C-alpha positions as CSV (number, residue, x, y, z in Angstrom):
1,M,0.0,0.0,0.0
2,K,1.2,3.5,-0.8
3,K,0.2,6.6,1.1
4,F,0.8,10.2,0.0
5,I,1.4,12.5,2.9
6,P,2.0,16.1,1.5
7,F,4.1,18.4,3.7
8,W,5.1,15.6,6.0
9,F,8.0,17.6,7.1
10,W,5.9,20.6,8.3
11,D,5.2,18.8,11.6
12,V,7.0,15.5,11.9
13,T,5.3,14.7,15.1
14,V,2.0,14.5,13.3
15,T,3.5,12.3,10.5
16,E,5.0,10.0,13.1
17,K,1.6,9.6,14.8
18,K,0.1,8.6,11.4
19,L,2.8,6.0,10.9
20,A,2.2,4.6,14.4
21,E,-1.6,4.5,13.8
22,L,-1.0,2.6,10.5
23,E,1.4,0.2,12.4
24,G,-1.4,-0.5,14.9
25,S,-3.8,-1.2,11.9
26,G,-1.3,-3.8,10.5
27,Y,0.5,-1.7,7.9
28,H,4.2,-1.6,8.4
29,L,6.4,1.0,6.8
30,T,8.9,-0.4,4.2
31,S,10.1,2.5,2.1
32,F,9.9,6.3,1.9
33,S,10.4,8.9,-0.8
34,P,10.9,12.3,0.8
35,V,10.5,14.7,-2.2
36,P,7.0,13.5,-3.3
37,G,6.1,12.5,0.2
38,I,5.2,8.9,-0.6
39,F,5.2,6.2,2.1
40,E,5.0,2.5,1.2
41,F,3.6,-0.1,3.6
42,E,3.2,-3.9,3.7
43,E,0.3,-5.6,5.4
44,G,1.1,-7.7,8.5
45,E,0.1,-8.3,12.1
46,K,-1.2,-5.4,14.2
47,R,1.3,-4.1,16.8
48,E,2.0,-1.1,18.8
49,A,5.1,1.0,18.0
50,I,6.4,4.6,17.8
51,Y,8.2,6.2,15.0
52,R,10.9,8.9,14.7
53,I,11.8,10.8,11.5
54,C,15.4,12.1,11.9
55,R,17.7,14.1,9.6
56,L,21.3,13.1,9.7
57,K,23.8,13.9,7.0
58,N,24.9,10.9,4.8
59,C,23.1,8.4,7.1
60,C,21.6,6.6,4.0
61,G,18.6,5.6,6.0
62,K,20.5,4.0,8.8
63,A,20.3,5.1,12.5
64,P,23.5,5.5,14.4
65,K,24.6,2.6,16.7
66,G,23.9,4.8,19.8
67,V,20.3,5.2,18.7
68,A,19.9,1.5,17.9
69,A,21.3,0.7,21.4
70,N,18.2,2.3,22.9
71,G,15.9,-0.1,21.1
72,W,15.4,1.8,17.9
73,E,15.2,-0.1,14.6
74,S,16.1,1.5,11.3
75,V,13.1,1.1,8.9
76,C,14.0,3.1,5.8
77,G,15.0,6.5,4.7
78,S,17.0,8.5,2.2
79,R,20.5,9.9,1.9
80,N,20.1,12.4,4.8
81,I,17.0,11.1,6.6
82,Y,16.3,7.9,8.5
83,I,13.0,6.6,10.0
84,A,13.4,4.5,13.1
85,R,10.8,2.4,14.9
86,N,10.6,1.3,18.6
87,S,8.2,-1.3,20.0
88,D,8.6,0.2,23.5
89,I,6.0,3.0,23.2
90,H,6.9,4.3,26.7
91,T,10.6,4.7,26.1
92,E,12.2,7.8,27.4
93,N,15.3,7.6,25.2
94,I,14.0,9.3,22.0
95,P,16.2,10.9,19.3
96,S,16.0,14.7,19.5
97,Y,14.0,17.1,17.3
98,K,16.8,19.7,17.2
99,F,17.0,19.9,13.4
100,W,13.2,20.2,13.0
101,Q,13.0,22.8,15.7
102,T,15.8,24.9,14.1
103,A,14.1,24.6,10.6
104,N,10.8,25.6,12.1
105,R,12.2,28.7,13.8
106,I,13.9,29.8,10.6
107,T,10.5,29.3,8.8
108,I,8.8,31.5,11.3
109,L,11.4,34.2,10.9
110,I,11.0,34.1,7.1
111,L,7.2,34.3,7.4
112,V,7.4,37.2,9.8
113,F,9.6,39.1,7.4
114,I,7.3,38.5,4.4
115,F,4.3,39.4,6.6
116,C,5.9,42.8,7.5
117,Y,6.7,43.3,3.8
118,F,3.0,42.9,2.7
119,L,2.0,45.0,5.7
120,G,3.7,47.9,3.9
121,F,1.4,47.5,1.0
122,L,-1.6,47.6,3.3
123,L,-0.4,50.7,5.1
124,G,1.0,52.6,2.2
125,F,1.0,51.2,-1.3
126,G,-2.6,49.9,-0.9
127,S,-3.9,53.5,-0.9
128,S,-3.2,56.6,-2.9
129,A,-3.9,60.3,-2.4
130,T,-6.4,62.2,-4.6
131,E,-6.0,65.9,-5.7
132,N,-7.8,67.0,-2.5
133,G,-5.3,65.1,-0.3
134,I,-7.8,62.4,0.6
135,Y,-6.5,58.8,0.6
136,V,-8.6,56.2,-1.2
137,L,-8.0,52.5,-1.3
138,E,-6.8,50.9,-4.6
139,N,-9.0,47.8,-4.5
140,G,-6.7,45.4,-6.4
141,K,-3.6,46.1,-4.4
142,F,-5.4,46.2,-1.1
143,I,-7.3,42.9,-1.7
144,L,-4.1,41.2,-2.8
145,S,-2.1,42.4,0.2
146,A,-4.9,41.6,2.6
147,A,-5.2,38.1,1.2
148,A,-1.5,37.6,1.5
149,E,-1.5,38.8,5.1
150,I,-4.3,36.4,6.0
151,I,-2.5,33.4,4.4
152,L,0.8,34.4,6.1
153,L,-0.9,34.8,9.5
154,I,-2.4,31.3,9.1
155,L,1.0,29.8,8.2
156,M,2.6,31.6,11.2
157,L,0.0,30.2,13.5
158,C,0.5,26.7,12.1
159,A,4.3,27.1,12.4
160,W,3.9,28.3,16.0
161,K,1.7,25.2,16.8
162,T,4.3,23.0,15.2
163,N,7.0,24.5,17.3
164,K,4.8,24.0,20.4
165,N,4.4,20.3,19.5
166,L,8.1,19.8,19.0
167,S,8.9,21.5,22.3
168,K,6.3,19.3,24.2
169,T,8.2,16.2,23.3
170,N,11.3,17.2,25.4
171,A,13.0,14.3,23.5
172,D,16.5,13.4,24.6
173,L,18.7,10.4,24.1
174,G,20.4,11.2,27.5
175,L,23.4,12.6,25.7
176,S,23.9,15.6,28.0
177,G,27.7,15.4,27.6
178,F,27.3,16.9,24.1
179,S,26.1,20.2,25.6
180,K,29.6,21.1,26.7
181,T,32.1,22.7,24.4
182,V,34.8,20.2,25.5
183,P,33.6,16.8,26.7
184,K,34.3,16.1,30.4
185,E,36.2,12.9,29.6
186,N,38.9,14.9,27.7
187,F,40.1,16.5,31.0
188,I,42.4,13.6,32.0
189,Y,44.5,15.7,34.4
190,S,43.5,17.9,37.2
191,K,44.2,21.7,37.1
192,E,47.1,21.2,39.5
193,E,48.6,18.5,37.4
194,E,48.2,20.6,34.3
195,K,49.9,23.6,35.9
196,R,52.8,21.3,37.0
197,M,53.1,19.8,33.5
198,L,53.1,23.3,31.9
199,K,55.9,24.4,34.2
200,S,58.0,21.3,33.6
201,G,57.6,21.5,29.9
202,E,55.6,18.2,29.6
203,M,52.7,20.2,28.3
204,I,52.6,23.3,26.0
205,K,49.9,25.6,24.7
206,R,49.4,27.2,21.3
207,T,46.8,29.9,20.4
208,P,46.7,30.4,16.6
209,L,44.7,33.6,15.9
210,G,41.4,32.8,14.2
211,W,42.4,29.2,13.4
212,F,38.8,28.1,12.8
213,Y,38.7,30.4,9.7
214,A,41.5,28.3,8.2
215,P,40.8,24.8,9.6
216,D,43.0,23.0,7.2
217,K,46.0,24.8,8.6
218,A,45.0,23.9,12.2
219,E,44.6,20.2,11.1
220,E,48.0,20.3,9.6
221,M,49.6,21.8,12.7
222,V,48.1,19.2,15.1
223,E,49.1,16.3,12.8
224,K,52.7,17.6,12.4
225,M,53.1,18.1,16.1
226,A,51.9,14.6,16.8
227,L,54.6,13.2,14.5
228,S,57.2,15.3,16.3
229,G,56.2,13.9,19.7
230,W,53.6,16.5,20.9
231,K,50.2,14.8,21.1
232,F,47.0,16.9,21.1
233,Y,45.5,16.8,24.6
234,R,42.5,19.2,24.7
235,F,41.1,22.6,23.9
236,D,40.3,25.3,26.4
237,E,36.6,26.0,27.0
238,M,36.5,28.7,24.3
239,G,38.3,26.6,21.7
240,M,41.0,29.2,21.2
241,T,43.9,27.4,22.8
242,F,45.4,24.0,21.9
243,Y,47.0,22.0,24.7
244,F,49.7,19.4,23.7
245,I,51.5,16.8,25.9
246,K,54.9,15.2,25.4
247,S,54.6,11.7,24.0
248,E,56.0,9.2,21.6
249,P,55.6,10.3,17.9
250,C,52.2,9.1,16.6
251,R,49.8,9.6,13.8
252,I,46.6,11.6,14.4
253,K,44.0,12.6,11.9
254,F,42.5,15.9,13.0
255,V,39.2,17.2,11.5
256,V,37.4,20.5,11.9
257,D,33.9,20.1,10.6
258,F,31.6,23.0,9.9
259,Q,28.0,22.0,10.5
260,S,24.8,23.9,9.7
261,E,23.1,22.0,12.5
262,A,24.8,19.6,15.0
263,S,22.3,17.1,16.5
264,D,22.9,14.3,19.0
265,E,22.6,11.8,16.1
266,Y,25.5,13.5,14.3
267,Y,27.7,13.1,17.4
268,L,26.6,9.5,17.8
269,Q,27.5,8.7,14.2
270,G,30.9,10.3,14.6
271,R,31.7,8.3,17.7
272,D,30.3,5.1,16.2
273,D,32.8,5.5,13.4
274,G,35.7,5.6,15.8
275,W,36.2,9.4,16.1
276,K,36.9,11.2,19.4
277,L,35.0,14.4,20.0
278,E,37.4,17.2,20.9
279,F,35.3,20.4,20.7
280,T,31.9,21.9,19.8
281,S,31.4,25.6,19.4
282,M,28.9,27.3,21.8
283,M,26.5,28.1,18.9
284,R,24.7,24.8,18.0
285,T,23.6,26.1,14.6
286,M,26.3,27.0,12.1
287,C,28.9,25.5,14.5
288,F,32.4,24.1,14.5
289,V,32.8,20.5,15.6
290,V,36.4,19.1,16.0
291,W,37.2,15.4,15.8
292,S,40.4,13.4,16.1
293,R,41.4,9.8,15.5
294,E,44.7,8.1,16.2
295,Y,45.9,5.5,13.7
296,S,49.1,3.3,13.3
297,D,51.7,3.4,10.6
298,N,50.2,0.3,9.0
299,E,46.8,1.8,8.7
300,E,45.5,4.1,6.0
301,C,44.8,7.7,7.0
302,P,41.1,7.7,8.1
303,E,38.7,10.2,6.4
304,F,35.8,11.8,8.3
305,Y,34.0,12.2,5.0
306,T,34.6,9.5,2.3
307,D,33.6,11.7,-0.6
308,N,35.4,14.8,-1.9
309,A,32.1,16.5,-2.7
310,T,31.0,16.7,1.0
311,T,34.4,18.1,2.0
312,M,34.1,20.7,-0.7
313,K,30.6,21.7,0.6
314,R,32.2,22.3,4.0
315,A,34.5,24.8,2.5
316,Q,31.7,26.4,0.5
317,R,29.7,26.9,3.7
318,M,32.6,28.5,5.4
319,A,33.2,30.9,2.5
320,F,29.6,31.9,1.9
321,T,28.5,32.0,5.6
322,L,31.6,33.7,7.1
323,G,34.2,34.7,4.5
324,F,32.2,36.9,2.0
325,P,29.9,38.4,4.6
326,M,32.9,39.5,6.7
327,L,34.7,41.1,3.7
328,F,31.4,42.8,2.8
329,F,31.0,44.2,6.3
330,A,34.7,45.3,6.4
331,A,34.1,47.1,3.0
332,F,30.9,48.7,4.4
333,V,32.8,50.0,7.5
334,V,35.5,51.6,5.2
335,W,32.7,53.2,3.0
336,F,31.0,54.5,6.1
337,V,34.2,56.1,7.5
338,I,34.9,57.7,4.1
339,A,31.4,58.9,3.5
340,F,30.9,60.4,7.0
341,I,34.5,61.4,7.7
342,A,33.4,64.9,8.6
343,T,31.0,63.7,11.2
344,I,33.4,61.1,12.6
345,T,36.2,63.6,13.1
346,D,34.1,65.1,15.9
347,Y,34.3,61.7,17.6
348,I,37.9,60.9,16.8
349,W,38.1,58.3,19.6
350,I,35.8,56.0,17.5
351,L,38.3,55.7,14.6
352,P,40.6,53.1,16.3
353,L,37.5,50.9,16.8
354,F,36.6,51.2,13.2
355,I,40.1,50.4,12.2
356,L,40.2,47.3,14.5
357,I,36.9,46.0,13.2
358,T,38.0,46.5,9.5
359,V,41.3,44.7,10.1
360,E,39.8,41.9,12.1
361,Y,36.9,41.2,9.6
362,S,39.3,41.5,6.6
363,V,41.8,39.1,8.0
364,F,39.2,36.5,9.1
365,G,37.3,36.9,5.8
366,I,40.4,36.4,3.7
367,K,41.3,33.3,5.8
368,A,37.9,31.7,5.2
369,I,38.0,32.4,1.5
370,G,41.6,31.2,1.3
371,F,40.5,27.9,2.9
372,Y,37.8,27.6,0.3
373,L,40.2,28.3,-2.6
374,R,42.7,25.7,-1.2
375,M,39.9,23.1,-0.9
376,R,38.7,23.9,-4.4
377,K,42.2,23.4,-5.8
378,K,42.6,20.1,-4.0
379,H,39.1,19.0,-5.1
380,K,40.0,19.6,-8.8
381,Q,43.3,17.7,-8.4
382,N,41.5,14.7,-6.9
383,N,39.1,14.7,-9.8
384,S,41.7,15.1,-12.5
């Protein structure tokens, strides 16, 4: 049996309830096409179960091992979505709705922006003045704007209801350790021991300026230091400082991943694949996640992403999310200073601040774009 569920992604909790109801009626989900919204079922015995629809990059329909360990069975999915089923309908360990909550909030912001745009037509462009200075309504524009406002208002209310449904779930796999920037287990030594090791030279610190805008350079630095007998130990809480401890030369693959949304499932998949979580930036959307993996001389160098296209997309996100906007903002500050130099001279003390902002954004923007250009060159060489 096939069932068409349009806009299944608008509120996944409603879609999951429909799948659970069909399961209770003896129809078990077998396959799923996300773009048309077609769900296929096979008839069988009636049973109770709950479903979860999760988005996880490059999961190919498979739930991470950490999710499966909590009783969840991978049913089907697509490249970046997996649908899991659990026969324990009272389980408290449920994969989070973080991605859907983030997508829903972005949708609400977009709807509010469009609503305000059409509100301008209602307040201004929907009317015009006559020769006597009296404003009259232009029926066509007013009706169109009013209809758009009503539709947008309904959509915003629906999105708000969806957000409320997602928040009610309070779903959590019990992975509270991922909420920290540096996992607790990475702090092997006490503060006193670390101070002693720093004084004795057994431990050193490095603080590269704006290293996350040129992550390939940071990766290369950590890997080279490991080969020279300085093994990466941990980051500080802000992720600015690298700590290294004296050790035997070893091989470490260091990866700085730039995620548009980092969910618990993403962390689980990384750990399931043998990677050690080193750092997560404070911002959970558009965030940096750092992984490491030690390997022997006889092993091939592990790759966090097996395809070059995904690695290239990481660099593109960096350039278009941080690089170009920073350079644009720096150029805007320069234009502002030049255009209003006469006014600014009355507040000469502000000029050093403008100079600092311009230099900072220019350097970091150039770093991010430089990273993209290096990855682009490497990508072309791999494909040639």
